[in-house]
N, CA, C, O and the ligand as a Tripos MOL2 file, in Angstrom:
@<TRIPOS>MOLECULE
protein
  225   223    57     0     0
PROTEIN
NO_CHARGES

@<TRIPOS>ATOM
      1 N         -13.9280  -39.9290  -25.9070 N.3       1 MET1
      2 CA        -13.7520  -39.9350  -24.4450 C.3       1 MET1
      3 C         -14.1800  -38.5990  -23.8640 C.2       1 MET1
      4 O         -13.3770  -37.6730  -23.7460 O.2       1 MET1
      5 N         -15.4090  -38.5110  -23.5160 N.am      2 ASP2
      6 CA        -15.8720  -37.2480  -22.9260 C.3       2 ASP2
      7 C         -16.4840  -37.5000  -21.5470 C.2       2 ASP2
      8 O         -17.2930  -36.7090  -21.0610 O.2       2 ASP2
      9 N         -16.0960  -38.5840  -20.9420 N.am      3 GLY3
     10 CA        -16.7090  -38.9200  -19.6560 C.3       3 GLY3
     11 C         -16.0160  -38.3020  -18.4600 C.2       3 GLY3
     12 O         -16.4850  -38.4070  -17.3270 O.2       3 GLY3
     13 N         -14.8890  -37.6530  -18.7290 N.am      4 ILE4
     14 CA        -14.1500  -37.0670  -17.6050 C.3       4 ILE4
     15 C         -14.5900  -35.6220  -17.4090 C.2       4 ILE4
     16 O         -14.5320  -34.8010  -18.3240 O.2       4 ILE4
     17 N         -15.0250  -35.3410  -16.2070 N.am      5 LYS5
     18 CA        -15.4290  -33.9710  -15.8960 C.3       5 LYS5
     19 C         -14.6610  -33.4870  -14.6710 C.2       5 LYS5
     20 O         -14.4360  -34.2220  -13.7090 O.2       5 LYS5
     21 N         -14.2830  -32.2590  -14.7470 N.am      6 ILE6
     22 CA        -13.6040  -31.6630  -13.5990 C.3       6 ILE6
     23 C         -14.6540  -31.3030  -12.5480 C.2       6 ILE6
     24 O         -15.6140  -30.5810  -12.8160 O.2       6 ILE6
     25 N         -14.4430  -31.8160  -11.3810 N.am      7 ARG7
     26 CA        -15.3990  -31.5310  -10.3140 C.3       7 ARG7
     27 C         -14.9930  -30.2730   -9.5650 C.2       7 ARG7
     28 O         -13.8630  -30.1270   -9.0990 O.2       7 ARG7
     29 N         -15.9310  -29.4010   -9.4710 N.am      8 ARG8
     30 CA        -15.6880  -28.1920   -8.6940 C.3       8 ARG8
     31 C         -16.0940  -28.4480   -7.2420 C.2       8 ARG8
     32 O         -17.1750  -28.9620   -6.9570 O.2       8 ARG8
     33 N         -15.2050  -28.0790   -6.3510 N.am      9 VAL9
     34 CA        -15.4810  -28.3040   -4.9360 C.3       9 VAL9
     35 C         -15.9190  -27.0220   -4.2420 C.2       9 VAL9
     36 O         -16.0610  -26.9710   -3.0200 O.2       9 VAL9
     37 N         -16.1260  -26.0010   -5.0400 N.am     10 ILE10
     38 CA        -16.5550  -24.7340   -4.4430 C.3      10 ILE10
     39 C         -17.9800  -24.8780   -3.9290 C.2      10 ILE10
     40 O         -18.8910  -25.2530   -4.6670 O.2      10 ILE10
     41 N         -18.1460  -24.5800   -2.6810 N.am     11 SER11
     42 CA        -19.4510  -24.7110   -2.0760 C.3      11 SER11
     43 C         -20.3740  -23.5970   -2.5270 C.2      11 SER11
     44 O         -19.9890  -22.4290   -2.5760 O.2      11 SER11
     45 N         -21.5850  -23.9760   -2.8510 N.am     12 LYS12
     46 CA        -22.5770  -22.9720   -3.2280 C.3      12 LYS12
     47 C         -23.4680  -22.5980   -2.0490 C.2      12 LYS12
     48 O         -24.4270  -21.8390   -2.1900 O.2      12 LYS12
     49 N         -23.1310  -23.1470   -0.8800 N.am     13 LYS13
     50 CA        -23.9440  -22.8170    0.2860 C.3      13 LYS13
     51 C         -23.7860  -21.3570    0.6470 C.2      13 LYS13
     52 O         -22.7220  -20.7580    0.4930 O.2      13 LYS13
     53 N         -24.8600  -20.8210    1.1230 N.am     14 LYS14
     54 CA        -24.7990  -19.4400    1.5790 C.3      14 LYS14
     55 C         -24.0340  -19.3580    2.8900 C.2      14 LYS14
     56 O         -24.0880  -20.2640    3.7220 O.2      14 LYS14
     57 N         -23.3310  -18.2680    3.0510 N.am     15 LYS15
     58 CA        -22.6190  -18.0140    4.3000 C.3      15 LYS15
     59 C         -23.3220  -16.8780    5.0320 C.2      15 LYS15
     60 O         -23.8100  -15.9220    4.4300 O.2      15 LYS15
     61 N         -23.3530  -17.0190    6.3470 N.am     16 LEU16
     62 CA        -24.0750  -16.0390    7.1430 C.3      16 LEU16
     63 C         -23.1290  -15.2700    8.0560 C.2      16 LEU16
     64 O         -22.1560  -15.8120    8.5800 O.2      16 LEU16
     65 N         -23.4380  -14.0200    8.2240 N.am     17 CYS17
     66 CA        -22.6690  -13.1530    9.1070 C.3      17 CYS17
     67 C         -22.7820  -13.6400   10.5430 C.2      17 CYS17
     68 O         -23.8900  -13.8920   11.0160 O.2      17 CYS17
     69 N         -21.6490  -13.7820   11.2590 N.am     18 PRO18
     70 CA        -21.6980  -14.2220   12.6550 C.3      18 PRO18
     71 C         -22.2580  -13.1670   13.5920 C.2      18 PRO18
     72 O         -22.5580  -13.4590   14.7490 O.2      18 PRO18
     73 N         -22.3990  -11.9430   13.1000 N.am     19 HIS19
     74 CA        -22.8990  -10.8590   13.9460 C.3      19 HIS19
     75 C         -24.4020  -10.7000   13.8180 C.2      19 HIS19
     76 O         -25.1200  -10.6600   14.8170 O.2      19 HIS19
     77 N         -24.8770  -10.6080   12.5760 N.am     20 CYS20
     78 CA        -26.2990  -10.2990   12.3850 C.3      20 CYS20
     79 C         -27.0400  -11.4010   11.6250 C.2      20 CYS20
     80 O         -28.2460  -11.2960   11.4010 O.2      20 CYS20
     81 N         -26.3270  -12.4510   11.2320 N.am     21 LEU21
     82 CA        -26.9350  -13.6160   10.5890 C.3      21 LEU21
     83 C         -27.5540  -13.3000    9.2440 C.2      21 LEU21
     84 O         -28.4130  -14.0390    8.7640 O.2      21 LEU21
     85 N         -27.1270  -12.2120    8.6370 N.am     22 LYS22
     86 CA        -27.5210  -11.9480    7.2630 C.3      22 LYS22
     87 C         -26.4980  -12.5970    6.3340 C.2      22 LYS22
     88 O         -25.3950  -12.9500    6.7520 O.2      22 LYS22
     89 N         -26.8850  -12.7480    5.0650 N.am     23 GLU23
     90 CA        -25.9730  -13.3730    4.1250 C.3      23 GLU23
     91 C         -24.7740  -12.4640    3.8710 C.2      23 GLU23
     92 O         -24.9140  -11.2550    3.6890 O.2      23 GLU23
     93 N         -23.5800  -13.0870    3.8630 N.am     24 VAL24
     94 CA        -22.3650  -12.3330    3.5680 C.3      24 VAL24
     95 C         -21.8720  -12.6970    2.1720 C.2      24 VAL24
     96 O         -22.1790  -13.7650    1.6430 O.2      24 VAL24
     97 N         -21.1100  -11.7930    1.5980 N.am     25 LYS25
     98 CA        -20.5810  -11.9950    0.2570 C.3      25 LYS25
     99 C         -19.0870  -12.2590    0.3100 C.2      25 LYS25
    100 O         -18.3600  -11.5570    1.0130 O.2      25 LYS25
    101 N         -18.6140  -13.2670   -0.4280 N.am     26 PRO26
    102 CA        -17.1740  -13.4790   -0.5170 C.3      26 PRO26
    103 C         -16.5060  -12.2610   -1.1320 C.2      26 PRO26
    104 O         -17.0450  -11.6440   -2.0510 O.2      26 PRO26
    105 N         -15.3340  -11.9190   -0.6220 N.am     27 THR27
    106 CA        -14.6480  -10.7270   -1.1190 C.3      27 THR27
    107 C         -13.7160  -11.0500   -2.2670 C.2      27 THR27
    108 O         -13.2140  -10.1380   -2.9250 O.2      27 THR27
    109 N         -13.4720  -12.3270   -2.5250 N.am     28 SER28
    110 CA        -12.5610  -12.7030   -3.6050 C.3      28 SER28
    111 C         -12.9970  -14.0190   -4.2070 C.2      28 SER28
    112 O         -13.4070  -14.9290   -3.4880 O.2      28 SER28
    113 N         -12.9120  -14.1270   -5.5090 N.am     29 ASN29
    114 CA        -13.2540  -15.3770   -6.1720 C.3      29 ASN29
    115 C         -12.2060  -16.4500   -5.9420 C.2      29 ASN29
    116 O         -12.4710  -17.6360   -6.1420 O.2      29 ASN29
    117 N         -11.0220  -16.0410   -5.5250 N.am     30 LEU30
    118 CA         -9.9450  -16.9960   -5.2920 C.3      30 LEU30
    119 C          -9.9100  -17.4660   -3.8500 C.2      30 LEU30
    120 O          -9.1230  -18.3400   -3.4880 O.2      30 LEU30
    121 N         -10.7550  -16.8870   -3.0450 N.am     31 GLY31
    122 CA        -10.7460  -17.2280   -1.6350 C.3      31 GLY31
    123 C         -11.0710  -18.6890   -1.4080 C.2      31 GLY31
    124 O         -11.8580  -19.2770   -2.1510 O.2      31 GLY31
    125 N         -10.4750  -19.2750   -0.3960 N.am     32 GLY32
    126 CA        -10.7100  -20.6690   -0.0860 C.3      32 GLY32
    127 C          -9.8190  -21.6000   -0.8850 C.2      32 GLY32
    128 O          -9.7830  -22.8020   -0.6220 O.2      32 GLY32
    129 N          -9.1080  -21.0640   -1.8450 N.am     33 TRP33
    130 CA         -8.2280  -21.8970   -2.6620 C.3      33 TRP33
    131 C          -6.7860  -21.4580   -2.4650 C.2      33 TRP33
    132 O          -5.9640  -22.2000   -1.9290 O.2      33 TRP33
    133 N          -6.4940  -20.2450   -2.9040 N.am     34 LEU34
    134 CA         -5.1400  -19.7280   -2.7220 C.3      34 LEU34
    135 C          -5.0030  -18.9660   -1.4140 C.2      34 LEU34
    136 O          -3.9320  -18.9060   -0.8100 O.2      34 LEU34
    137 N          -6.1040  -18.3960   -1.0060 N.am     35 LEU35
    138 CA         -6.0960  -17.5700    0.1880 C.3      35 LEU35
    139 C          -7.2950  -17.9500    1.0500 C.2      35 LEU35
    140 O          -8.2850  -18.4820    0.5470 O.2      35 LEU35
    141 N          -7.2040  -17.6800    2.3300 N.am     36 PRO36
    142 CA         -8.3840  -17.8880    3.1690 C.3      36 PRO36
    143 C          -9.5250  -16.9990    2.6780 C.2      36 PRO36
    144 O          -9.3390  -15.8150    2.3980 O.2      36 PRO36
    145 N         -10.6920  -17.5940    2.5850 N.am     37 GLN37
    146 CA        -11.8330  -16.8130    2.1330 C.3      37 GLN37
    147 C         -12.2040  -15.7640    3.1720 C.2      37 GLN37
    148 O         -12.2190  -16.0200    4.3760 O.2      37 GLN37
    149 N         -12.4980  -14.5950    2.6670 N.am     38 GLU38
    150 CA        -12.9850  -13.5500    3.5620 C.3      38 GLU38
    151 C         -14.3470  -13.0960    3.0710 C.2      38 GLU38
    152 O         -14.6640  -13.1600    1.8830 O.2      38 GLU38
    153 N         -15.1320  -12.6400    4.0140 N.am     39 TYR39
    154 CA        -16.5090  -12.2680    3.6990 C.3      39 TYR39
    155 C         -16.7910  -10.8710    4.2030 C.2      39 TYR39
    156 O         -16.1910  -10.3950    5.1670 O.2      39 TYR39
    157 N         -17.7160  -10.2330    3.5260 N.am     40 SER40
    158 CA        -18.1520   -8.9310    3.9860 C.3      40 SER40
    159 C         -19.6650   -8.9230    4.1030 C.2      40 SER40
    160 O         -20.3730   -9.5330    3.3010 O.2      40 SER40
    161 N         -20.1430   -8.2220    5.1170 N.am     41 CYS41
    162 CA        -21.5730   -8.1420    5.3670 C.3      41 CYS41
    163 C         -22.0610   -6.7360    5.0570 C.2      41 CYS41
    164 O         -21.5320   -5.7490    5.5680 O.2      41 CYS41
    165 N         -23.0700   -6.6660    4.2170 N.am     42 ASN42
    166 CA        -23.6050   -5.3570    3.8470 C.3      42 ASN42
    167 C         -24.5370   -4.7980    4.9080 C.2      42 ASN42
    168 O         -24.8820   -3.6170    4.8870 O.2      42 ASN42
    169 N         -24.9400   -5.6500    5.8300 N.am     43 SER43
    170 CA        -25.9300   -5.2100    6.8060 C.3      43 SER43
    171 C         -25.2890   -4.5090    7.9990 C.2      43 SER43
    172 O         -25.7540   -3.4550    8.4320 O.2      43 SER43
    173 N         -24.2040   -5.1070    8.5340 N.am     44 CYS44
    174 CA        -23.6000   -4.5390    9.7370 C.3      44 CYS44
    175 C         -22.1680   -4.0850    9.5070 C.2      44 CYS44
    176 O         -21.5510   -3.4980   10.3960 O.2      44 CYS44
    177 N         -21.6310   -4.3550    8.3110 N.am     45 GLY45
    178 CA        -20.2820   -3.9150    8.0280 C.3      45 GLY45
    179 C         -19.2120   -4.8830    8.4600 C.2      45 GLY45
    180 O         -18.0240   -4.5630    8.4140 O.2      45 GLY45
    181 N         -19.6220   -6.0710    8.8820 N.am     46 TYR46
    182 CA        -18.6480   -7.0800    9.2980 C.3      46 TYR46
    183 C         -17.7440   -7.4680    8.1330 C.2      46 TYR46
    184 O         -18.1920   -7.5700    6.9920 O.2      46 TYR46
    185 N         -16.4700   -7.6820    8.4350 N.am     47 PHE47
    186 CA        -15.5230   -8.1600    7.4360 C.3      47 PHE47
    187 C         -14.5460   -9.0960    8.0960 C.2      47 PHE47
    188 O         -13.8970   -8.7350    9.0780 O.2      47 PHE47
    189 N         -14.4320  -10.3210    7.5550 N.am     48 GLY48
    190 CA        -13.4910  -11.2620    8.1470 C.3      48 GLY48
    191 C         -13.6420  -12.6290    7.5270 C.2      48 GLY48
    192 O         -14.4490  -12.8370    6.6220 O.2      48 GLY48
    193 N         -12.8440  -13.5660    8.0340 N.am     49 SER49
    194 CA        -12.8040  -14.9100    7.4620 C.3      49 SER49
    195 C         -13.8000  -15.8490    8.1280 C.2      49 SER49
    196 O         -13.9660  -16.9900    7.6960 O.2      49 SER49
    197 N         -14.4580  -15.3760    9.1710 N.am     50 VAL50
    198 CA        -15.4030  -16.2250    9.8660 C.3      50 VAL50
    199 C         -16.8030  -15.9970    9.3080 C.2      50 VAL50
    200 O         -17.2950  -14.8700    9.2490 O.2      50 VAL50
    201 N         -17.4280  -17.0980    8.9030 N.am     51 ALA51
    202 CA        -18.8070  -17.0120    8.4430 C.3      51 ALA51
    203 C         -19.5160  -18.3080    8.8220 C.2      51 ALA51
    204 O         -18.9100  -19.3800    8.8600 O.2      51 ALA51
    205 N         -20.7860  -18.1880    9.0970 N.am     52 LEU52
    206 CA        -21.5700  -19.3620    9.4570 C.3      52 LEU52
    207 C         -22.1670  -19.9710    8.2050 C.2      52 LEU52
    208 O         -22.5310  -19.2630    7.2660 O.2      52 LEU52
    209 N         -22.2650  -21.2980    8.2020 N.am     53 GLU53
    210 CA        -22.8740  -21.9540    7.0570 C.3      53 GLU53
    211 C         -24.3770  -22.0320    7.2380 C.2      53 GLU53
    212 O         -24.8820  -22.4050    8.2970 O.2      53 GLU53
    213 N         -25.0620  -21.6750    6.1930 N.am     54 ASP54
    214 CA        -26.5090  -21.7530    6.2140 C.3      54 ASP54
    215 C         -26.9300  -23.2060    6.0380 C.2      54 ASP54
    216 O         -26.6210  -23.8280    5.0220 O.2      54 ASP54
    217 N         -27.6210  -23.7330    7.0070 N.am     55 LYS55
    218 CA        -28.0570  -25.1290    6.9290 C.3      55 LYS55
    219 C         -29.5310  -25.1710    6.5670 C.2      55 LYS55
    220 O         -30.4080  -25.0150    7.4170 O.2      55 LYS55
    221 N         -29.7790  -25.3870    5.2810 N.am     56 ASN56
    222 CA        -31.1890  -25.4580    4.8760 C.3      56 ASN56
    223 C         -31.4250  -26.5200    3.8340 C.2      56 ASN56
    224 O         -32.5560  -26.7080    3.3880 O.2      56 ASN56
    225 ZN        -23.6220   -8.6410    9.5540 Zn       57 ZN57
@<TRIPOS>BOND
     1     1     2 1
     2     2     3 1
     3     3     4 2
     4     3     5 am
     5     5     6 1
     6     6     7 1
     7     7     8 2
     8     7     9 am
     9     9    10 1
    10    10    11 1
    11    11    12 2
    12    11    13 am
    13    13    14 1
    14    14    15 1
    15    15    16 2
    16    15    17 am
    17    17    18 1
    18    18    19 1
    19    19    20 2
    20    19    21 am
    21    21    22 1
    22    22    23 1
    23    23    24 2
    24    23    25 am
    25    25    26 1
    26    26    27 1
    27    27    28 2
    28    27    29 am
    29    29    30 1
    30    30    31 1
    31    31    32 2
    32    31    33 am
    33    33    34 1
    34    34    35 1
    35    35    36 2
    36    35    37 am
    37    37    38 1
    38    38    39 1
    39    39    40 2
    40    39    41 am
    41    41    42 1
    42    42    43 1
    43    43    44 2
    44    43    45 am
    45    45    46 1
    46    46    47 1
    47    47    48 2
    48    47    49 am
    49    49    50 1
    50    50    51 1
    51    51    52 2
    52    51    53 am
    53    53    54 1
    54    54    55 1
    55    55    56 2
    56    55    57 am
    57    57    58 1
    58    58    59 1
    59    59    60 2
    60    59    61 am
    61    61    62 1
    62    62    63 1
    63    63    64 2
    64    63    65 am
    65    65    66 1
    66    66    67 1
    67    67    68 2
    68    67    69 am
    69    69    70 1
    70    70    71 1
    71    71    72 2
    72    71    73 am
    73    73    74 1
    74    74    75 1
    75    75    76 2
    76    75    77 am
    77    77    78 1
    78    78    79 1
    79    79    80 2
    80    79    81 am
    81    81    82 1
    82    82    83 1
    83    83    84 2
    84    83    85 am
    85    85    86 1
    86    86    87 1
    87    87    88 2
    88    87    89 am
    89    89    90 1
    90    90    91 1
    91    91    92 2
    92    91    93 am
    93    93    94 1
    94    94    95 1
    95    95    96 2
    96    95    97 am
    97    97    98 1
    98    98    99 1
    99    99   100 2
   100    99   101 am
   101   101   102 1
   102   102   103 1
   103   103   104 2
   104   103   105 am
   105   105   106 1
   106   106   107 1
   107   107   108 2
   108   107   109 am
   109   109   110 1
   110   110   111 1
   111   111   112 2
   112   111   113 am
   113   113   114 1
   114   114   115 1
   115   115   116 2
   116   115   117 am
   117   117   118 1
   118   118   119 1
   119   119   120 2
   120   119   121 am
   121   121   122 1
   122   122   123 1
   123   123   124 2
   124   123   125 am
   125   125   126 1
   126   126   127 1
   127   127   128 2
   128   127   129 am
   129   129   130 1
   130   130   131 1
   131   131   132 2
   132   131   133 am
   133   133   134 1
   134   134   135 1
   135   135   136 2
   136   135   137 am
   137   137   138 1
   138   138   139 1
   139   139   140 2
   140   139   141 am
   141   141   142 1
   142   142   143 1
   143   143   144 2
   144   143   145 am
   145   145   146 1
   146   146   147 1
   147   147   148 2
   148   147   149 am
   149   149   150 1
   150   150   151 1
   151   151   152 2
   152   151   153 am
   153   153   154 1
   154   154   155 1
   155   155   156 2
   156   155   157 am
   157   157   158 1
   158   158   159 1
   159   159   160 2
   160   159   161 am
   161   161   162 1
   162   162   163 1
   163   163   164 2
   164   163   165 am
   165   165   166 1
   166   166   167 1
   167   167   168 2
   168   167   169 am
   169   169   170 1
   170   170   171 1
   171   171   172 2
   172   171   173 am
   173   173   174 1
   174   174   175 1
   175   175   176 2
   176   175   177 am
   177   177   178 1
   178   178   179 1
   179   179   180 2
   180   179   181 am
   181   181   182 1
   182   182   183 1
   183   183   184 2
   184   183   185 am
   185   185   186 1
   186   186   187 1
   187   187   188 2
   188   187   189 am
   189   189   190 1
   190   190   191 1
   191   191   192 2
   192   191   193 am
   193   193   194 1
   194   194   195 1
   195   195   196 2
   196   195   197 am
   197   197   198 1
   198   198   199 1
   199   199   200 2
   200   199   201 am
   201   201   202 1
   202   202   203 1
   203   203   204 2
   204   203   205 am
   205   205   206 1
   206   206   207 1
   207   207   208 2
   208   207   209 am
   209   209   210 1
   210   210   211 1
   211   211   212 2
   212   211   213 am
   213   213   214 1
   214   214   215 1
   215   215   216 2
   216   215   217 am
   217   217   218 1
   218   218   219 1
   219   219   220 2
   220   219   221 am
   221   221   222 1
   222   222   223 1
   223   223   224 2
@<TRIPOS>SUBSTRUCTURE
     1 MET1         2 RESIDUE 1 A MET
     2 ASP2         6 RESIDUE 1 A ASP
     3 GLY3        10 RESIDUE 1 A GLY
     4 ILE4        14 RESIDUE 1 A ILE
     5 LYS5        18 RESIDUE 1 A LYS
     6 ILE6        22 RESIDUE 1 A ILE
     7 ARG7        26 RESIDUE 1 A ARG
     8 ARG8        30 RESIDUE 1 A ARG
     9 VAL9        34 RESIDUE 1 A VAL
    10 ILE10       38 RESIDUE 1 A ILE
    11 SER11       42 RESIDUE 1 A SER
    12 LYS12       46 RESIDUE 1 A LYS
    13 LYS13       50 RESIDUE 1 A LYS
    14 LYS14       54 RESIDUE 1 A LYS
    15 LYS15       58 RESIDUE 1 A LYS
    16 LEU16       62 RESIDUE 1 A LEU
    17 CYS17       66 RESIDUE 1 A CYS
    18 PRO18       70 RESIDUE 1 A PRO
    19 HIS19       74 RESIDUE 1 A HIS
    20 CYS20       78 RESIDUE 1 A CYS
    21 LEU21       82 RESIDUE 1 A LEU
    22 LYS22       86 RESIDUE 1 A LYS
    23 GLU23       90 RESIDUE 1 A GLU
    24 VAL24       94 RESIDUE 1 A VAL
    25 LYS25       98 RESIDUE 1 A LYS
    26 PRO26      102 RESIDUE 1 A PRO
    27 THR27      106 RESIDUE 1 A THR
    28 SER28      110 RESIDUE 1 A SER
    29 ASN29      114 RESIDUE 1 A ASN
    30 LEU30      118 RESIDUE 1 A LEU
    31 GLY31      122 RESIDUE 1 A GLY
    32 GLY32      126 RESIDUE 1 A GLY
    33 TRP33      130 RESIDUE 1 A TRP
    34 LEU34      134 RESIDUE 1 A LEU
    35 LEU35      138 RESIDUE 1 A LEU
    36 PRO36      142 RESIDUE 1 A PRO
    37 GLN37      146 RESIDUE 1 A GLN
    38 GLU38      150 RESIDUE 1 A GLU
    39 TYR39      154 RESIDUE 1 A TYR
    40 SER40      158 RESIDUE 1 A SER
    41 CYS41      162 RESIDUE 1 A CYS
    42 ASN42      166 RESIDUE 1 A ASN
    43 SER43      170 RESIDUE 1 A SER
    44 CYS44      174 RESIDUE 1 A CYS
    45 GLY45      178 RESIDUE 1 A GLY
    46 TYR46      182 RESIDUE 1 A TYR
    47 PHE47      186 RESIDUE 1 A PHE
    48 GLY48      190 RESIDUE 1 A GLY
    49 SER49      194 RESIDUE 1 A SER
    50 VAL50      198 RESIDUE 1 A VAL
    51 ALA51      202 RESIDUE 1 A ALA
    52 LEU52      206 RESIDUE 1 A LEU
    53 GLU53      210 RESIDUE 1 A GLU
    54 ASP54      214 RESIDUE 1 A ASP
    55 LYS55      218 RESIDUE 1 A LYS
    56 ASN56      222 RESIDUE 1 A ASN
    57 ZN57       225 GROUP 0 **** ****
């Protein structure tokens, strides 16, 4: 019985900074599960839980 696989619901979509629209990086691997995900932007210094989803 090896047909059961755990499905990961973690989105691999890129998140974009709401300020400068550059890609932001999640600040925690646990974000979105135990805690609200937060993101940081290396371009403008933005930090927060709001990020835009890249639609491509
Ligand atoms: Zn930014």
